[in-house]
N, CA, C and O atoms as CSV, one atom per row, in Angstrom:
chain,resi,resn,atom,element,x,y,z
A,1,UNK,N,N,0.764,-1.410,0.288
A,1,UNK,CA,C,-0.098,-0.050,-0.343
A,1,UNK,C,C,1.106,1.153,0.145
A,1,UNK,O,O,2.060,1.147,0.922
A,2,UNK,N,N,0.562,2.021,-0.652
A,2,UNK,CA,C,1.159,3.354,-0.990
A,2,UNK,C,C,1.196,4.303,0.380
A,2,UNK,O,O,0.098,4.410,0.925
A,3,UNK,N,N,2.453,5.101,1.099
A,3,UNK,CA,C,1.853,5.855,2.047
A,3,UNK,C,C,1.460,7.014,1.593
A,3,UNK,O,O,1.553,7.377,0.420
A,4,UNK,N,N,0.871,7.825,2.767
A,4,UNK,CA,C,0.119,8.923,2.143
A,4,UNK,C,C,0.758,10.424,2.790
A,4,UNK,O,O,0.913,10.494,4.010
A,5,UNK,N,N,0.950,11.056,2.321
A,5,UNK,CA,C,1.610,12.076,2.457
A,5,UNK,C,C,1.032,13.246,2.686
A,5,UNK,O,O,-0.157,13.231,2.367
A,6,UNK,N,N,1.402,14.239,3.108
A,6,UNK,CA,C,0.344,15.729,3.720
A,6,UNK,C,C,1.770,16.301,3.587
A,6,UNK,O,O,2.937,15.945,3.754
A,7,UNK,N,N,1.042,17.395,3.190
A,7,UNK,CA,C,1.963,19.098,3.027
A,7,UNK,C,C,1.503,20.342,4.190
A,7,UNK,O,O,0.497,21.023,3.990
A,8,UNK,N,N,2.300,20.516,5.309
A,8,UNK,CA,C,1.658,21.651,5.826
A,8,UNK,C,C,1.239,22.913,4.799
A,8,UNK,O,O,1.631,23.023,3.637
A,9,UNK,N,N,0.192,24.000,5.634
A,9,UNK,CA,C,0.015,24.953,4.803
A,9,UNK,C,C,1.315,25.922,4.521
A,9,UNK,O,O,2.071,26.217,5.447
A,10,UNK,N,N,1.500,26.342,3.329
A,10,UNK,CA,C,2.745,27.179,3.630
A,10,UNK,C,C,3.833,26.182,3.330
A,10,UNK,O,O,3.657,26.389,2.129
A,11,UNK,N,N,4.498,25.565,3.333
A,11,UNK,CA,C,5.320,24.762,3.255
A,11,UNK,C,C,5.631,24.027,1.852
A,11,UNK,O,O,4.873,24.052,0.882
A,12,UNK,N,N,6.762,23.428,1.905
A,12,UNK,CA,C,7.008,22.518,0.192
A,12,UNK,C,C,7.598,21.675,0.938
A,12,UNK,O,O,8.452,21.187,0.198
A,13,UNK,N,N,7.727,20.938,2.475
A,13,UNK,CA,C,8.178,19.896,2.520
A,13,UNK,C,C,7.067,18.534,3.078
A,13,UNK,O,O,6.607,18.431,4.215
A,14,UNK,N,N,6.869,17.760,2.129
A,14,UNK,CA,C,5.676,15.977,2.460
A,14,UNK,C,C,6.355,15.251,3.683
A,14,UNK,O,O,7.481,14.795,3.883
A,15,UNK,N,N,5.201,15.338,4.411
A,15,UNK,CA,C,5.614,13.688,5.716
A,15,UNK,C,C,4.380,13.346,5.748
A,15,UNK,O,O,3.392,14.068,5.612
A,16,UNK,N,N,4.433,12.332,5.914
A,16,UNK,CA,C,3.492,10.965,6.839
A,16,UNK,C,C,2.547,11.857,7.812
A,16,UNK,O,O,2.813,12.995,8.199
A,17,UNK,N,N,1.597,11.239,8.069
A,17,UNK,CA,C,0.729,11.961,9.042
A,17,UNK,C,C,1.353,11.793,10.819
A,17,UNK,O,O,1.395,12.715,11.635
A,18,UNK,N,N,1.652,10.795,10.983
A,18,UNK,CA,C,2.232,10.403,12.326
A,18,UNK,C,C,3.300,11.916,12.589
A,18,UNK,O,O,3.198,12.505,13.665
A,19,UNK,N,N,4.096,12.330,11.717
A,19,UNK,CA,C,5.196,13.456,11.710
A,19,UNK,C,C,4.407,14.462,12.072
A,19,UNK,O,O,4.994,15.236,12.828
A,20,UNK,N,N,3.375,14.742,11.847
A,20,UNK,CA,C,2.633,15.942,11.792
A,20,UNK,C,C,1.585,15.772,13.221
A,20,UNK,O,O,1.197,16.883,13.580
A,21,UNK,N,N,1.239,15.031,13.792
A,21,UNK,CA,C,1.312,14.824,14.987
A,21,UNK,C,C,2.222,14.899,15.862
A,21,UNK,O,O,1.812,15.258,16.966
A,22,UNK,N,N,3.148,14.725,15.793
A,22,UNK,CA,C,4.359,15.001,16.746
A,22,UNK,C,C,4.691,15.890,16.778
A,22,UNK,O,O,5.281,16.346,17.757
A,23,UNK,N,N,4.355,16.794,15.268
A,23,UNK,CA,C,4.711,18.161,15.133
A,23,UNK,C,C,3.864,19.188,15.898
A,23,UNK,O,O,4.159,20.228,16.487
A,24,UNK,N,N,2.888,18.638,15.718
A,24,UNK,CA,C,1.745,19.517,16.617
A,24,UNK,C,C,1.627,19.584,18.147
A,24,UNK,O,O,1.270,20.508,18.878
A,25,UNK,N,N,2.080,18.192,18.446
A,25,UNK,CA,C,2.305,18.470,20.250
A,25,UNK,C,C,3.584,18.643,20.680
A,25,UNK,O,O,3.969,18.343,21.810
A,26,UNK,N,N,4.297,19.144,19.769
A,26,UNK,CA,C,5.907,19.767,20.253
A,26,UNK,C,C,5.655,21.216,20.423
A,26,UNK,O,O,6.078,21.902,21.353
A,27,UNK,N,N,4.655,21.757,19.070
A,27,UNK,CA,C,4.336,22.980,19.017
A,27,UNK,C,C,3.993,23.517,19.940
A,27,UNK,O,O,4.542,24.496,20.444
A,28,UNK,N,N,2.505,22.668,20.519
A,28,UNK,CA,C,1.524,22.625,21.271
A,28,UNK,C,C,0.529,23.182,20.833
A,28,UNK,O,O,-0.348,23.416,21.665
A,29,UNK,N,N,0.268,23.623,19.324
A,29,UNK,CA,C,0.023,24.375,18.394
A,29,UNK,C,C,-0.954,23.506,17.211
A,29,UNK,O,O,-0.553,22.393,16.870
A,30,UNK,N,N,-2.089,23.994,16.679
A,30,UNK,CA,C,-2.932,23.466,15.408
A,30,UNK,C,C,-1.818,23.420,14.404
A,30,UNK,O,O,-0.927,24.268,14.348
A,31,UNK,N,N,-1.911,22.503,13.711
A,31,UNK,CA,C,-1.074,22.538,12.391
A,31,UNK,C,C,-2.094,21.917,11.054
A,31,UNK,O,O,-2.674,20.838,11.167
A,32,UNK,N,N,-2.181,22.619,10.031
A,32,UNK,CA,C,-3.024,22.758,9.380
A,32,UNK,C,C,-2.100,22.229,7.670
A,32,UNK,O,O,-1.305,22.814,6.934
A,33,UNK,N,N,-2.702,20.968,7.647
A,33,UNK,CA,C,-1.943,20.192,6.209
A,33,UNK,C,C,-3.131,19.419,5.296
A,33,UNK,O,O,-4.174,19.157,5.895
A,34,UNK,N,N,-3.057,19.156,4.309
A,34,UNK,CA,C,-2.973,18.666,3.355
A,34,UNK,C,C,-2.914,17.304,2.892
A,34,UNK,O,O,-2.029,16.631,3.420
A,35,UNK,N,N,-3.681,16.699,1.986
A,35,UNK,CA,C,-3.286,15.296,1.750
A,35,UNK,C,C,-3.056,15.604,0.203
A,35,UNK,O,O,-3.716,16.363,-0.506
A,36,UNK,N,N,-1.552,14.537,-0.268
A,36,UNK,CA,C,-1.486,14.860,-1.600
A,36,UNK,C,C,-1.017,13.868,-2.329
A,36,UNK,O,O,-0.734,12.797,-1.790
A,37,UNK,N,N,-0.900,14.019,-3.339
A,37,UNK,CA,C,-0.830,12.495,-4.359
A,37,UNK,C,C,-0.497,13.016,-5.701
A,37,UNK,O,O,-0.729,14.161,-6.088
A,38,UNK,N,N,0.066,12.076,-6.374
A,38,UNK,CA,C,1.351,11.468,-6.990
A,38,UNK,C,C,0.959,12.633,-8.275
A,38,UNK,O,O,-0.227,12.625,-8.607
A,39,UNK,N,N,1.792,13.530,-8.938
A,39,UNK,CA,C,0.949,14.232,-9.782
A,39,UNK,C,C,1.707,13.822,-11.416
A,39,UNK,O,O,2.849,14.091,-11.790
A,40,UNK,N,N,0.602,13.088,-12.172
A,40,UNK,CA,C,1.348,12.429,-12.654
A,40,UNK,C,C,0.904,12.791,-14.316
A,40,UNK,O,O,-0.247,12.777,-14.753
A,41,UNK,N,N,2.162,13.115,-15.089
A,41,UNK,CA,C,1.972,13.939,-15.923
A,41,UNK,C,C,2.137,15.396,-15.986
A,41,UNK,O,O,1.916,16.257,-16.838
A,42,UNK,N,N,2.694,15.371,-14.551
A,42,UNK,CA,C,2.884,16.601,-14.549
A,42,UNK,C,C,3.868,17.424,-15.221
A,42,UNK,O,O,4.621,16.649,-15.811
A,43,UNK,N,N,4.259,18.754,-15.433
A,43,UNK,CA,C,5.223,19.588,-15.666
A,43,UNK,C,C,7.061,18.976,-15.243
A,43,UNK,O,O,8.116,19.031,-15.875
A,44,UNK,N,N,6.740,18.511,-14.084
A,44,UNK,CA,C,8.259,18.383,-13.616
A,44,UNK,C,C,8.044,17.101,-12.847
A,44,UNK,O,O,7.039,16.464,-12.531
A,45,UNK,N,N,9.499,16.928,-12.636
A,45,UNK,CA,C,9.875,15.317,-11.621
A,45,UNK,C,C,10.688,15.485,-11.362
A,45,UNK,O,O,11.511,16.102,-12.038
A,46,UNK,N,N,10.957,14.833,-9.791
A,46,UNK,CA,C,12.045,14.999,-8.774
A,46,UNK,C,C,13.292,13.537,-9.036
A,46,UNK,O,O,13.144,12.315,-9.070
A,47,UNK,N,N,14.367,14.364,-9.166
A,47,UNK,CA,C,15.612,13.209,-9.378
A,47,UNK,C,C,16.203,13.110,-8.269
A,47,UNK,O,O,17.003,13.828,-7.669
A,48,UNK,N,N,15.571,11.841,-7.999
A,48,UNK,CA,C,16.401,11.650,-6.535
A,48,UNK,C,C,17.928,11.094,-6.406
A,48,UNK,O,O,18.392,10.826,-5.298
A,49,UNK,N,N,18.458,10.985,-7.250
A,49,UNK,CA,C,19.792,11.213,-7.790
A,49,UNK,C,C,20.612,12.301,-7.506
A,49,UNK,O,O,21.810,12.235,-7.228
A,50,UNK,N,N,20.002,13.195,-7.575
A,50,UNK,CA,C,20.680,14.992,-7.825
A,50,UNK,C,C,19.542,15.624,-7.045
A,50,UNK,O,O,19.390,16.758,-7.499
A,51,UNK,N,N,18.898,15.446,-6.318
A,51,UNK,CA,C,18.131,16.079,-5.361
A,51,UNK,C,C,17.410,17.645,-6.449
A,51,UNK,O,O,17.566,18.800,-6.054
A,52,UNK,N,N,17.062,17.484,-7.069
A,52,UNK,CA,C,16.830,18.990,-8.583
A,52,UNK,C,C,15.360,18.548,-9.194
A,52,UNK,O,O,15.294,17.321,-9.265
A,53,UNK,N,N,14.563,18.991,-9.502
A,53,UNK,CA,C,13.651,18.703,-10.319
A,53,UNK,C,C,14.221,18.874,-11.796
A,53,UNK,O,O,15.143,19.624,-12.119
A,54,UNK,N,N,13.362,17.880,-12.776
A,54,UNK,CA,C,13.200,18.177,-14.179
A,54,UNK,C,C,12.335,18.252,-14.887
A,54,UNK,O,O,11.391,17.463,-14.922
A,55,UNK,N,N,12.529,19.461,-15.768
A,55,UNK,CA,C,11.373,19.762,-16.282
A,55,UNK,C,C,11.063,18.729,-17.835
A,55,UNK,O,O,11.849,18.719,-18.782
A,56,UNK,N,N,9.623,17.844,-17.782
A,56,UNK,CA,C,9.975,17.246,-19.144
A,56,UNK,C,C,9.629,17.864,-20.060
A,56,UNK,O,O,8.841,18.801,-20.190
A,57,UNK,N,N,10.585,17.015,-21.089
A,57,UNK,CA,C,10.840,17.723,-22.517
A,57,UNK,C,C,11.302,18.165,-22.985
A,57,UNK,O,O,11.161,18.490,-24.164
A,58,UNK,N,N,12.881,18.607,-21.516
A,58,UNK,CA,C,13.833,19.471,-21.841
A,58,UNK,C,C,15.001,18.607,-21.725
A,58,UNK,O,O,15.863,19.124,-21.015
A,59,UNK,N,N,15.297,17.528,-22.161
A,59,UNK,CA,C,16.693,16.653,-22.406
A,59,UNK,C,C,17.404,17.131,-21.430
A,59,UNK,O,O,18.534,17.590,-21.600
A,60,UNK,N,N,16.950,17.085,-20.572
A,60,UNK,CA,C,17.567,17.377,-18.821
A,60,UNK,C,C,18.261,16.018,-18.497
A,60,UNK,O,O,19.292,15.911,-17.832
A,61,UNK,N,N,17.482,14.886,-19.115
A,61,UNK,CA,C,17.905,13.519,-18.416
A,61,UNK,C,C,18.105,12.492,-19.671
A,61,UNK,O,O,17.440,12.145,-20.646
A,62,UNK,N,N,19.355,12.202,-19.126
A,62,UNK,CA,C,19.346,11.414,-20.657
A,62,UNK,C,C,20.987,11.146,-20.491
A,62,UNK,O,O,21.736,11.786,-19.752
A,63,UNK,N,N,21.388,9.941,-21.439
A,63,UNK,CA,C,22.703,9.216,-21.653
A,63,UNK,C,C,23.598,10.433,-21.737
A,63,UNK,O,O,24.576,10.470,-20.991
A,64,UNK,N,N,23.340,11.518,-22.643
A,64,UNK,CA,C,24.289,12.443,-22.994
A,64,UNK,C,C,24.414,13.297,-22.009
A,64,UNK,O,O,25.497,13.790,-21.695
A,65,UNK,N,N,23.306,13.552,-21.428
A,65,UNK,CA,C,23.060,15.130,-20.058
A,65,UNK,C,C,23.832,13.797,-18.960
A,65,UNK,O,O,25.051,13.758,-19.131
A,66,UNK,N,N,23.378,12.900,-18.057
A,66,UNK,CA,C,24.075,12.522,-16.918
A,66,UNK,C,C,24.420,11.387,-17.002
A,66,UNK,O,O,23.723,10.419,-17.306
A,67,UNK,N,N,25.966,11.431,-16.635
A,67,UNK,CA,C,26.343,9.717,-16.061
A,67,UNK,C,C,25.749,8.598,-15.306
A,67,UNK,O,O,26.164,7.439,-15.295
A,68,UNK,N,N,24.664,9.105,-14.636
A,68,UNK,CA,C,23.846,7.942,-13.562
A,68,UNK,C,C,22.502,8.106,-14.118
A,68,UNK,O,O,21.531,8.627,-13.569
A,69,UNK,N,N,22.573,7.643,-15.159
A,69,UNK,CA,C,21.498,7.691,-16.369
A,69,UNK,C,C,20.936,6.444,-16.375
A,69,UNK,O,O,21.726,5.540,-16.647
A,70,UNK,N,N,19.539,6.054,-16.104
A,70,UNK,CA,C,19.561,4.598,-15.620
A,70,UNK,C,C,18.183,4.363,-16.354
A,70,UNK,O,O,17.225,4.792,-15.712
A,71,UNK,N,N,17.965,3.936,-17.229
A,71,UNK,CA,C,16.464,3.674,-17.802
A,71,UNK,C,C,15.794,2.599,-17.049
A,71,UNK,O,O,16.476,1.760,-16.461
A,72,UNK,N,N,14.858,2.573,-17.031
A,72,UNK,CA,C,13.519,1.810,-16.323
A,72,UNK,C,C,13.723,0.581,-17.095
A,72,UNK,O,O,13.822,-0.425,-16.393
A,73,UNK,N,N,13.797,0.433,-18.154
A,73,UNK,CA,C,13.774,-0.830,-19.269
A,73,UNK,C,C,14.743,-1.111,-19.760
A,73,UNK,O,O,14.733,-1.607,-20.886
A,74,UNK,N,N,15.879,-0.892,-19.093
A,74,UNK,CA,C,17.583,-0.924,-19.454
A,74,UNK,C,C,18.097,-0.026,-20.727
A,74,UNK,O,O,19.228,0.441,-20.854
A,75,UNK,N,N,17.086,0.094,-21.568
A,75,UNK,CA,C,17.450,0.551,-22.739
A,75,UNK,C,C,17.848,2.418,-22.910
A,75,UNK,O,O,18.853,3.114,-23.055
A,76,UNK,N,N,15.998,2.653,-22.750
A,76,UNK,CA,C,15.894,4.637,-23.010
A,76,UNK,C,C,14.595,4.231,-22.071
A,76,UNK,O,O,14.014,3.351,-21.437
A,77,UNK,N,N,14.626,5.725,-22.551
A,77,UNK,CA,C,13.353,6.225,-21.800
A,77,UNK,C,C,13.630,6.786,-20.490
A,77,UNK,O,O,14.729,7.197,-20.116
A,78,UNK,N,N,12.370,6.771,-19.707
A,78,UNK,CA,C,12.355,7.403,-18.101
A,78,UNK,C,C,13.851,6.565,-17.306
A,78,UNK,O,O,14.358,5.463,-17.513
A,79,UNK,N,N,14.168,7.579,-16.444
A,79,UNK,CA,C,15.375,6.901,-15.752
A,79,UNK,C,C,14.428,6.497,-14.446
A,79,UNK,O,O,13.312,6.953,-14.197
A,80,UNK,N,N,15.168,5.532,-13.693
A,80,UNK,CA,C,14.644,4.877,-12.463
A,80,UNK,C,C,15.297,6.117,-11.672
A,80,UNK,O,O,15.519,5.381,-10.710
A,81,UNK,N,N,15.696,7.106,-11.326
A,81,UNK,CA,C,15.725,7.974,-10.730
A,81,UNK,C,C,14.901,9.051,-10.799
A,81,UNK,O,O,15.020,9.864,-9.883
A,82,UNK,N,N,14.071,9.278,-11.668
A,82,UNK,CA,C,13.037,10.510,-11.655
A,82,UNK,C,C,11.243,9.341,-10.743
A,82,UNK,O,O,10.837,8.190,-10.580
A,83,UNK,N,N,10.875,10.788,-10.474
A,83,UNK,CA,C,10.279,10.180,-9.341
A,83,UNK,C,C,9.059,11.490,-9.914
A,83,UNK,O,O,9.306,12.579,-10.434
A,84,UNK,N,N,7.607,10.803,-9.543
A,84,UNK,CA,C,6.521,12.309,-9.929
A,84,UNK,C,C,6.410,13.127,-8.300
A,84,UNK,O,O,6.361,12.813,-7.111
A,85,UNK,N,N,6.411,14.211,-9.062
A,85,UNK,CA,C,6.163,15.380,-7.512
A,85,UNK,C,C,4.928,14.990,-7.058
A,85,UNK,O,O,4.255,13.997,-7.333
A,86,UNK,N,N,4.705,16.037,-6.228
A,86,UNK,CA,C,3.061,15.834,-5.861
A,86,UNK,C,C,2.018,17.481,-5.693
A,86,UNK,O,O,2.256,18.686,-5.608
A,87,UNK,N,N,0.901,16.645,-5.717
A,87,UNK,CA,C,-0.011,18.365,-6.262
A,87,UNK,C,C,-1.040,17.498,-4.757
A,87,UNK,O,O,-1.160,16.352,-4.325
A,88,UNK,N,N,-1.493,18.640,-4.470
A,88,UNK,CA,C,-2.945,18.707,-3.437
A,88,UNK,C,C,-3.942,18.002,-3.880
A,88,UNK,O,O,-4.325,18.086,-5.047
A,89,UNK,N,N,-4.549,17.122,-2.883
A,89,UNK,CA,C,-6.339,16.940,-3.518
A,89,UNK,C,C,-7.275,17.309,-3.081
A,89,UNK,O,O,-8.387,16.873,-3.379
A,90,UNK,N,N,-6.993,18.412,-2.076
A,90,UNK,CA,C,-7.655,19.487,-1.952
A,90,UNK,C,C,-8.411,18.687,-0.291
A,90,UNK,O,O,-8.683,19.431,0.652
A,91,UNK,N,N,-8.554,17.757,-0.237
A,91,UNK,CA,C,-8.890,17.003,1.435
A,91,UNK,C,C,-7.609,17.698,2.489
A,91,UNK,O,O,-6.425,17.369,2.433
A,92,UNK,N,N,-8.168,18.672,3.382
A,92,UNK,CA,C,-7.366,19.609,4.033
A,92,UNK,C,C,-8.023,19.314,5.417
A,92,UNK,O,O,-9.226,19.196,5.645
A,93,UNK,N,N,-6.715,19.193,6.517
A,93,UNK,CA,C,-7.068,18.393,7.591
A,93,UNK,C,C,-6.295,19.476,9.356
A,93,UNK,O,O,-5.098,19.760,9.337
A,94,UNK,N,N,-6.942,19.793,10.292
A,94,UNK,CA,C,-6.417,20.423,11.094
A,94,UNK,C,C,-5.588,19.295,12.368
A,94,UNK,O,O,-6.386,18.587,12.981
A,95,UNK,N,N,-4.427,19.168,12.660
A,95,UNK,CA,C,-3.913,18.145,13.666
A,95,UNK,C,C,-3.817,18.973,14.693
A,95,UNK,O,O,-3.160,20.012,14.631
A,96,UNK,N,N,-4.557,18.535,15.889
A,96,UNK,CA,C,-4.562,19.489,16.884
A,96,UNK,C,C,-3.108,18.818,18.099
A,96,UNK,O,O,-2.679,17.664,18.115
A,97,UNK,N,N,-2.721,19.793,18.832
A,97,UNK,CA,C,-1.548,19.078,19.795
A,97,UNK,C,C,-2.224,17.833,20.476
A,97,UNK,O,O,-1.441,16.903,20.283
A,98,UNK,N,N,-3.335,17.369,21.197
A,98,UNK,CA,C,-4.027,16.181,21.838
A,98,UNK,C,C,-3.236,14.854,20.703
A,98,UNK,O,O,-2.592,13.853,21.019
A,99,UNK,N,N,-3.659,15.427,19.224
A,99,UNK,CA,C,-3.369,14.228,18.976
A,99,UNK,C,C,-4.654,13.782,17.536
A,99,UNK,O,O,-4.420,13.239,16.456
A,100,UNK,N,N,-5.575,14.128,17.936
A,100,UNK,CA,C,-6.925,14.449,17.106
A,100,UNK,C,C,-6.756,15.309,15.823
A,100,UNK,O,O,-6.109,16.327,15.576
A,101,UNK,N,N,-7.666,14.431,15.029
A,101,UNK,CA,C,-7.354,14.993,13.583
A,101,UNK,C,C,-8.842,15.166,12.821
A,101,UNK,O,O,-9.659,14.304,12.498
A,102,UNK,N,N,-8.865,16.598,12.666
A,102,UNK,CA,C,-10.319,17.459,12.304
A,102,UNK,C,C,-10.311,17.564,10.678
A,102,UNK,O,O,-9.385,18.254,10.252
A,103,UNK,N,N,-11.050,17.084,9.834
A,103,UNK,CA,C,-11.211,17.576,8.495
A,103,UNK,C,C,-12.005,18.854,8.475
A,103,UNK,O,O,-13.093,19.110,8.992
A,104,UNK,N,N,-11.118,19.659,7.685
A,104,UNK,CA,C,-11.611,21.291,7.291
A,104,UNK,C,C,-12.425,21.126,6.057
A,104,UNK,O,O,-12.929,22.108,5.513
């Protein structure tokens, strides 16, 4: 089963729900989050090897451009180091300091 990731309002980092529960307790304040999903066919992907975004169709990724290029099929195409970016689902929640979660 795929793990669910959330992003706090105003942030760009995604974490699992348990992380936000601990964060709310530590801050002793409410934390506002949104459930994320993979942005399939989005404009960019995340290169796990280099830690940067790669824009689709701009030839930033390939045998000639990258020494760590490793196609999924072993010949050509999408590199196995590329991961989908995330996009919001519109499902927003409030995490309270006591660990309870409310749908917004």
